[in-house]
matplotlib code that plots the C-alpha trace (Angstrom):
import matplotlib.pyplot as plt

x = [1.1, 4.2, 2.3, 0.6, 3.9, 5.3, 2.3, 2.8, 6.4, 5.7, 3.3, 6.3, 7.8, 4.7, 3.0, 0.3, -2.5, -3.2, -6.9, -7.6, -9.5, -7.8, -6.9, -3.4, -4.7, -7.4, -7.6, -9.0, -12.8, -14.6, -17.9, -18.8, -19.1, -21.4, -22.5, -20.3, -21.9, -25.4, -24.7, -23.2, -26.2, -28.7, -27.0, -26.5, -30.2, -31.3, -29.0, -30.4, -34.0, -33.3, -31.7, -34.5, -37.2, -38.7, -38.2, -41.3, -40.9, -43.6, -45.7, -44.4, -40.8, -41.6, -43.4, -40.3, -38.1, -40.5, -41.3, -37.7, -37.5, -37.4, -40.6, -39.3, -38.0, -41.3, -43.3, -41.1, -41.5, -45.3, -44.8, -43.1, -46.2, -49.8, -49.0, -46.4, -48.8, -51.4, -49.0, -47.7, -51.1, -52.7, -53.4, -51.1, -48.2, -48.8, -48.8, -45.6, -43.9, -45.0, -44.2, -40.8, -39.6, -38.7, -40.3, -38.5, -40.0, -41.5, -42.5, -45.5, -46.0, -49.6, -51.2, -48.7, -49.8, -48.2, -49.0, -52.0, -53.6, -53.9, -51.4, -52.5, -48.9, -48.0, -44.3, -42.9, -39.4, -37.7, -36.0, -33.5, -32.3, -32.9, -34.7, -37.9, -40.7, -43.9, -47.3, -50.0, -53.5, -56.5, -58.6, -56.9, -57.0, -58.6, -58.7, -56.7, -56.6, -57.1, -55.4, -53.7, -52.9, -51.1, -52.6, -50.8, -50.0, -52.6, -52.9, -56.3, -57.2, -59.8, -61.9, -60.6, -61.9, -62.4, -63.3, -66.8, -66.0, -62.5, -62.1, -58.6, -57.5, -56.7, -59.4, -60.8, -63.4, -66.0, -65.2, -67.0, -65.9, -65.8, -66.7, -65.6, -62.7, -60.4, -58.0, -54.8, -52.8, -49.2, -48.4, -51.2, -51.6, -55.4, -58.0, -61.2, -63.8, -64.9, -67.8, -68.0, -67.7, -70.6, -69.3, -67.5, -64.0, -61.0, -57.6, -59.1, -56.8, -56.4, -55.3, -55.1, -55.6, -55.1, -57.5, -55.9, -58.7, -61.2, -64.2, -64.3, -67.4, -67.5, -69.8, -71.8, -72.2, -75.8, -74.8, -72.5, -72.6, -69.1, -67.4, -67.1, -64.2, -63.3, -60.1, -60.0, -63.1, -63.3, -61.9, -59.8, -57.7, -56.6, -55.7, -53.3, -50.2, -47.9, -49.0, -49.4, -50.9, -54.4, -55.4, -54.4, -56.2, -59.4, -59.4, -59.0, -61.9, -64.1, -63.4, -64.9, -67.9, -68.8, -71.5, -70.7, -72.9, -75.3, -74.2, -74.8, -76.3, -73.0, -71.1, -69.2, -67.3, -68.1, -65.7, -67.5, -67.1, -63.4, -62.8, -63.9, -61.9, -58.6, -56.5, -58.3, -56.6, -59.2, -58.3, -60.0, -59.5, -60.3, -61.1, -61.3, -61.5, -60.7, -62.7, -66.3, -68.2, -68.5, -64.8, -65.8, -63.5, -65.1, -65.0, -66.9, -65.2, -66.0, -64.5, -64.3, -64.3, -62.8, -64.8, -68.2, -67.1, -69.0, -68.3, -69.8, -69.9, -68.2, -68.1, -66.9, -63.7, -64.3, -65.7, -62.9, -60.1, -59.5, -58.9, -57.1, -53.9, -52.3, -53.1, -51.7, -52.5, -50.1, -50.7, -54.5, -55.0, -55.8, -53.8, -54.8, -53.1, -54.8, -53.7, -54.2, -51.5, -53.9, -53.4, -56.2, -56.6, -59.5, -59.5, -60.5, -61.5, -63.5, -64.8, -64.2, -62.0, -59.4, -57.7, -54.0, -51.9, -48.2, -45.1, -45.0, -43.2, -40.9, -42.6, -43.0, -43.3, -47.1, -46.9, -45.6, -48.1, -46.6, -46.8, -47.5, -45.6, -45.7, -43.1, -41.7, -44.6, -43.4, -45.1, -43.1, -43.8, -41.9, -42.2, -40.4, -39.0, -36.8, -33.2, -31.5, -28.2, -27.3, -26.3, -23.6, -23.6, -24.1, -25.6, -29.0, -32.0, -33.1, -35.9, -35.0, -37.1, -36.9, -38.1, -39.7, -40.7, -43.6, -43.1, -46.5, -46.1, -45.1, -46.5, -43.3, -41.8, -38.1, -36.1, -34.2, -33.0, -32.8, -33.4, -30.3, -32.2, -33.8, -37.6, -38.5, -41.7, -44.4, -46.5, -43.7, -45.0, -43.5, -44.6, -43.5, -42.8, -41.4, -38.4, -38.0, -39.4, -39.4, -39.8, -40.8, -40.2, -41.1, -40.8, -40.2, -37.1, -35.5, -38.2, -37.6, -39.4, -37.1, -37.7, -35.8, -36.5, -34.8, -34.9, -34.4, -33.8, -35.2, -33.3, -29.9, -27.9, -26.4, -29.9, -28.8, -31.0, -29.8, -30.7, -32.2, -33.1, -32.7, -34.3, -35.4, -39.1, -40.2, -38.5, -41.2, -44.0, -45.9, -45.4, -48.9, -47.7, -46.2, -49.7, -51.5, -48.9, -49.7, -47.2, -47.6, -45.0, -45.7, -43.5, -43.6]
y = [157.0, 155.6, 153.7, 156.9, 158.8, 156.0, 156.5, 160.2, 159.8, 157.2, 159.7, 162.0, 159.2, 159.3, 156.1, 157.4, 155.2, 151.9, 150.8, 147.4, 146.3, 148.4, 147.6, 146.5, 143.7, 141.8, 138.9, 141.0, 140.9, 143.7, 141.8, 138.8, 135.4, 135.4, 139.1, 140.2, 137.6, 138.5, 142.2, 141.6, 139.5, 142.0, 144.9, 143.0, 141.9, 145.6, 146.5, 143.6, 144.6, 148.2, 146.9, 144.5, 147.1, 148.5, 152.1, 153.9, 157.1, 159.7, 159.5, 162.9, 161.8, 158.5, 160.6, 162.8, 159.8, 157.9, 161.0, 161.2, 157.7, 157.0, 155.5, 151.9, 152.1, 153.6, 150.7, 148.3, 150.3, 149.9, 146.1, 146.5, 147.1, 148.2, 151.5, 152.5, 151.6, 153.9, 156.7, 156.7, 156.7, 159.7, 162.9, 164.7, 162.4, 162.9, 166.7, 166.6, 164.6, 166.9, 170.2, 168.9, 168.2, 164.6, 163.3, 162.2, 161.8, 158.5, 157.6, 155.2, 153.4, 152.1, 150.1, 147.3, 144.3, 140.9, 137.7, 139.5, 140.4, 143.7, 143.3, 144.1, 145.3, 148.9, 149.6, 152.3, 153.8, 155.6, 158.2, 159.3, 155.7, 154.4, 151.3, 149.8, 148.3, 146.4, 147.1, 144.5, 145.8, 143.7, 146.8, 147.5, 144.0, 144.0, 147.7, 149.5, 152.8, 154.9, 158.1, 159.0, 162.2, 162.8, 165.1, 165.7, 162.1, 160.3, 159.1, 159.4, 156.8, 158.3, 156.4, 153.5, 150.3, 146.7, 143.7, 142.3, 138.9, 138.2, 139.7, 140.7, 140.5, 143.6, 142.9, 145.9, 143.8, 144.2, 146.7, 148.7, 152.3, 153.5, 156.8, 155.8, 157.4, 155.6, 157.0, 155.1, 156.2, 154.8, 155.7, 153.5, 151.2, 151.8, 152.4, 154.3, 155.6, 159.1, 160.5, 159.3, 161.5, 162.6, 160.9, 157.5, 158.1, 156.1, 158.0, 161.3, 164.3, 165.6, 168.7, 169.5, 173.0, 173.6, 176.2, 179.0, 181.6, 181.8, 181.4, 180.0, 179.6, 176.8, 177.8, 175.1, 175.0, 176.2, 179.3, 180.7, 184.5, 185.3, 186.1, 183.0, 182.8, 180.5, 179.7, 181.6, 183.7, 187.5, 189.2, 192.3, 190.2, 187.8, 190.6, 192.2, 193.0, 193.0, 189.5, 190.5, 188.2, 187.2, 186.4, 189.9, 191.7, 189.7, 190.3, 194.1, 194.1, 192.0, 194.3, 197.2, 195.6, 192.5, 192.5, 190.3, 187.2, 186.4, 183.8, 180.4, 177.4, 175.7, 177.8, 175.0, 176.7, 179.9, 181.8, 180.7, 177.1, 177.6, 178.7, 175.4, 173.3, 175.2, 172.0, 170.5, 171.5, 171.9, 171.0, 170.6, 167.9, 168.9, 166.1, 166.9, 164.8, 161.1, 158.4, 157.6, 154.3, 154.0, 154.9, 158.4, 161.3, 163.5, 167.3, 167.6, 169.0, 168.5, 169.5, 167.6, 169.6, 167.8, 169.9, 168.8, 165.4, 166.2, 166.5, 169.4, 170.0, 173.2, 174.8, 172.5, 173.0, 175.2, 173.1, 173.8, 173.2, 169.6, 166.5, 167.3, 165.3, 167.0, 169.4, 170.8, 173.5, 176.4, 179.6, 179.3, 178.4, 174.9, 174.7, 172.2, 171.3, 169.6, 167.2, 170.1, 172.1, 174.5, 175.9, 177.1, 177.7, 177.6, 180.3, 178.3, 181.3, 183.1, 180.0, 180.5, 179.2, 181.5, 180.8, 181.4, 182.3, 181.7, 181.9, 179.1, 175.9, 174.1, 171.3, 168.3, 164.5, 164.0, 160.5, 161.9, 164.2, 167.0, 166.8, 169.9, 169.9, 172.5, 172.8, 175.6, 177.8, 177.6, 176.0, 173.6, 171.4, 168.2, 167.5, 165.5, 167.5, 166.8, 167.9, 168.5, 166.9, 169.6, 171.9, 169.5, 168.6, 164.9, 164.0, 162.4, 164.0, 162.5, 162.9, 164.5, 165.2, 168.8, 170.8, 174.2, 176.9, 179.3, 182.9, 183.5, 187.3, 187.4, 184.0, 182.9, 179.4, 179.0, 175.8, 175.1, 171.5, 168.4, 164.9, 162.6, 159.5, 158.8, 159.1, 155.4, 155.6, 157.5, 157.4, 158.6, 160.1, 163.3, 164.7, 167.8, 167.9, 171.0, 171.9, 168.5, 166.9, 163.2, 161.1, 157.5, 155.8, 152.2, 150.5, 147.1, 146.6, 143.4, 141.3, 142.9, 145.6, 148.2, 151.1, 154.3, 156.8, 160.2, 163.5, 167.1, 169.9, 173.1, 175.2, 173.6, 175.9, 172.9, 171.9, 168.3, 165.2, 162.4, 158.7, 157.5, 153.9, 151.7, 148.3, 147.5, 146.5, 146.5, 143.2, 141.4, 143.2, 142.9, 145.4, 146.7, 148.3, 151.0, 152.1, 151.6, 153.0, 156.0, 157.8, 159.8, 161.4, 161.7, 163.0, 160.4]
z = [308.9, 307.7, 305.0, 304.1, 303.8, 301.5, 299.2, 299.0, 298.3, 295.7, 294.0, 293.5, 291.3, 289.1, 290.5, 293.0, 294.4, 292.7, 292.9, 294.4, 291.3, 288.7, 285.2, 286.2, 288.2, 286.2, 288.6, 291.4, 291.7, 293.5, 293.7, 295.7, 294.0, 290.9, 291.3, 288.3, 286.0, 287.0, 286.5, 283.1, 281.9, 283.1, 281.4, 278.2, 278.2, 278.4, 275.4, 273.3, 274.1, 273.0, 269.8, 269.0, 269.7, 266.3, 265.6, 264.3, 262.3, 262.1, 258.9, 257.6, 257.9, 256.0, 253.3, 252.9, 252.4, 250.0, 247.9, 246.8, 245.4, 241.7, 240.3, 240.1, 243.7, 244.8, 243.3, 245.2, 248.4, 248.2, 248.5, 251.9, 254.0, 253.8, 255.5, 252.9, 250.1, 251.6, 252.2, 248.7, 246.9, 248.7, 246.8, 249.3, 248.4, 244.7, 245.1, 247.2, 244.5, 241.8, 243.6, 244.8, 241.3, 242.1, 238.9, 235.8, 232.2, 231.2, 227.7, 227.3, 224.1, 223.4, 220.6, 220.2, 218.0, 218.6, 216.6, 215.0, 218.3, 220.0, 222.8, 226.4, 227.1, 227.6, 227.1, 229.4, 229.0, 231.9, 229.8, 232.5, 233.0, 229.5, 230.7, 229.3, 231.4, 230.6, 232.2, 231.7, 230.9, 230.3, 229.7, 226.3, 225.1, 221.6, 221.3, 218.5, 216.5, 219.6, 220.6, 223.9, 225.6, 229.0, 231.6, 234.9, 236.1, 234.0, 230.4, 228.7, 226.0, 223.6, 221.1, 219.0, 217.4, 218.3, 216.1, 216.2, 214.8, 216.1, 219.5, 220.3, 216.7, 214.6, 212.0, 210.0, 208.2, 210.9, 213.6, 216.3, 216.7, 220.3, 221.9, 225.4, 227.2, 229.7, 232.2, 233.1, 236.3, 236.0, 239.6, 241.0, 237.9, 238.1, 235.4, 235.4, 233.0, 232.3, 230.2, 226.6, 223.6, 221.5, 218.4, 218.0, 216.6, 215.8, 215.8, 216.9, 216.9, 220.5, 222.3, 226.1, 227.6, 231.3, 232.6, 234.7, 234.7, 237.5, 235.2, 231.6, 229.5, 227.0, 224.2, 222.4, 218.6, 219.0, 221.0, 218.3, 218.3, 217.5, 214.2, 212.0, 209.6, 206.7, 205.0, 201.7, 202.7, 202.2, 205.3, 205.9, 208.2, 205.6, 203.2, 205.6, 203.6, 206.6, 207.7, 211.4, 214.0, 212.9, 216.4, 217.7, 214.9, 215.4, 219.1, 218.6, 216.1, 218.4, 221.4, 219.4, 217.9, 219.9, 222.5, 225.5, 225.4, 228.2, 230.7, 229.1, 230.8, 230.0, 232.5, 234.0, 236.8, 238.8, 241.0, 244.2, 243.1, 242.5, 246.0, 247.4, 244.9, 244.6, 244.7, 241.7, 238.5, 235.7, 232.1, 228.8, 226.1, 222.6, 220.1, 216.4, 213.2, 213.2, 211.4, 212.2, 212.4, 208.6, 207.9, 207.0, 208.0, 210.6, 210.8, 214.1, 217.2, 220.9, 224.2, 227.5, 230.7, 233.7, 236.2, 234.9, 233.4, 230.2, 226.5, 224.5, 220.8, 219.5, 216.0, 213.3, 211.3, 208.2, 205.4, 202.9, 205.4, 204.6, 206.7, 210.0, 210.3, 213.3, 216.1, 219.3, 222.0, 222.3, 224.1, 224.5, 220.8, 219.4, 216.2, 213.5, 210.3, 207.4, 204.6, 202.2, 204.1, 205.6, 209.1, 211.5, 215.2, 217.6, 220.2, 223.3, 225.4, 222.8, 221.0, 217.2, 214.5, 212.8, 209.5, 209.5, 206.4, 206.9, 204.8, 202.3, 203.4, 200.9, 199.0, 201.3, 200.6, 200.7, 202.0, 205.3, 207.1, 209.1, 212.9, 215.1, 218.4, 221.2, 223.9, 225.9, 224.7, 221.1, 218.1, 215.9, 213.0, 211.9, 208.2, 205.5, 202.6, 199.6, 199.9, 196.6, 197.3, 199.8, 196.9, 195.6, 191.9, 191.2, 194.5, 194.5, 196.0, 199.3, 201.8, 205.1, 208.2, 209.3, 212.3, 211.6, 214.1, 213.5, 214.5, 216.1, 215.6, 211.9, 211.0, 209.3, 209.3, 210.0, 209.8, 213.0, 212.8, 210.7, 212.0, 211.5, 210.5, 207.1, 207.3, 207.1, 209.2, 207.5, 210.8, 213.1, 216.3, 217.9, 221.2, 223.1, 226.8, 228.5, 226.4, 224.7, 221.5, 221.7, 218.5, 218.1, 214.7, 214.0, 210.6, 209.0, 206.8, 205.6, 207.4, 210.8, 212.7, 214.1, 216.5, 217.2, 220.0, 219.5, 221.5, 220.6, 223.1, 221.6, 224.2, 223.1, 220.9, 219.0, 217.6, 217.5, 217.9, 220.2, 220.2, 223.5, 222.6, 219.5, 218.7, 222.2, 221.8, 218.1, 217.2, 219.3, 217.6, 214.3, 211.5, 212.0, 215.3, 213.1, 212.2, 215.6, 217.9, 220.2, 222.5, 225.7, 228.0, 231.7, 234.5, 237.3]

ax = plt.figure().add_subplot(projection="3d")
ax.plot(x, y, z, "-o")
ax.set_aspect("equal")
plt.show()
């Protein structure tokens, strides 16, 4: 009891009880001989087993992580294991990546020629990171003068030529003109074939229309029952003094006089079929013009329907329209521009051509064909015009590249921007993507091939062009690449 009282009294001084194996006495062991070491080893072994045990995440969590990666990182992630490669190539993953807006624009340059041979290399630029990449492709080896167009996550290669005597070489002395169509998927680096065109074409003029209606009839050339129009023909629409929308007036007149055609055997998609394939986005590719097997300019037109995987001929371009040099789809109309400076449009839903009279453009340099571009649901044209010294006396005239916008209501062209570079490339390529116009110029000067990639944001109030890339790839290519190049923009 005395000892007990001393402990209590000591607690009043702030000391209290002291454990026999407390921290103050490290030399005291509470366990018998060897028990402490065995207990420590057993506990440590369990911790090590837990740390070495692999952690498996659910597939949906892995997908959520991988879907946010940039394309270059995603390609590397596919090399980690077979499971990741399968997860990142499923349609579900592609849809998640598209709907989640994790994609960035990529520009693909096709048709490069090196050492006289059609290169199998596809040059791809990550626009957001300004970095070029190369994709090897044996499929395109020896093929040149083809056209490309981007649809969703794929690039369609349409038509083209190949040499019969010197395979792989760009030789126009003896060529075979192709009617085949190839599909390149950059995300999976795979190729496939779809239905071939009705006519063999090199450098066809292409347009893409994404179908949004439940049911769309594609009318063949033989089933023409609608009003036919010609450029320069007699029509009340063309004599309209107020220059209102041709398309709107034609639709009003057709609504009053036209009898609805009977259902055609070319009805490619019914409403009941749509219900079973809601996830499949249907699109049309329109091919017009180009050069045939005997180097003759073509005026035939045909449409590819993704739902039926078939090409169908449609009404030809009006005979006095001229050779088509550029075309684009905008607002349900397929606009085409000819070398004779005529403008027409094909109404995709109704299936007829409409001649369009617009306000006169300033005189252009005829060696440079205008390029139609559609972005942000607006119609633009990039052309080269003479600039008379900017109004200053004594300054020499010079050629400048201008961007024009067509007012689709009043059919009036308006200049909105000027390109900062001199128009050195007469075959410059311009493509629209969302609110951007991307231009690729490639030309030979002083014995060296140069390339310039510029971008113009139509929604930007400054209306200025910016340089994205300069002299990154062309110095390795032949000068003939300026003629054979094709460009497509895909969000990946």
